[in-house]
C-alpha positions, 0 to 999 in steps of 0.5 A: 782753697778754704782755710777750713778742713773740717765742718761740723753741722747741726741737724735740725734747722741746718741740714733738714727742715724738721720743725713740722715734725717736732711741733706735731710730736710735742703737741701730741705729747702734751695732749696725751697727758691731758695738757693744752699744748703751747702755740706752735711758735713757742714750741719752735723756739725751743728747737735745738734744746735737749728734750728734758729742758724743752719740756721744763720750758714748755711746761714749768709745772711738770714734775721732774719724775715725769719728764722721762715718760714725756720724753719717751712719749715724744720719741714714740710719736717721732719714731712713727710719724717724724720721718714723714714730715722731714725734708732737706733744705734745698741745696743741702746735698749739693753743698755736701757734695761740694765740701766732700769733693773739696777734701773737707771732713764733715761731721754732724753733731746734734742734740737730737737722739742719736738713733733719730739722727742716724735714721733721718740722715739715712732716709734723706740719703746724706749719711754717706757724706759724714766721717762722724755722726754724733747725737744724744746717746745718753753719755755725751755732754750736749751742746753748748758744752764743748767737751765733745769737741775736746774729747771726741772730735779733736782727737780724731783730727789731731793735726787740725788747728782750731782755725781750720774747723767751722761749726754750722748751726742755726741756734744760739746753742750751736753758736755758743758751742763754737764759742766755747770750743774756740772755733769759727761758726757760720750761723744758718739764719734760715733755720730756727734760731732767734735772730737777735739772740744769734746776732748778739753772739757775733757769728763769724759768718751768717748765711740766709741759704745753705747754698751760700756756704759754697763761697766759704767752702771754696775760698 
């Protein structure tokens, strides 16, 4: 039986293959404002960071006052085109089924806008596995700040010790969130995180395929 009773999953690059949609929509956002978009690998390197900071990183000359319009433009593309380019990593649904049957509680916590997280989990037909779905709703403090863990997640599971909670995510943002919250973390090395940066954060586990999570769930 697993020592873990609660697993917190990231979305992008952990449960779902989303980089094509993100790269496409950011590229179109740059083009819509008459700017040359960054290379695809540069855009992919920002996945997991909130959109405001993403555009600051990708376009350092952007005016602060312009960022909300860029964010909304990106989201408009994502609403109409994003879902067409998404898919689950192979084995994701089987892992969620196994964890659920093993009696574990499951949560999604993403820095993506909550409406998109809900929409895509439903489209991918895995929303029913989760006890709680958290995303950017304009009120919560995003990862890597641990306040969501302390103010929302822990109160819902008051009988769980931190040692019984596992974060599963692919970027340094996820690993830092777990470290800041005082919980174990499994690095999804198959996702979009920078390998050297993530390994430097010494994750509790590292997996090259989501199916490898089965051993952690069962032992």
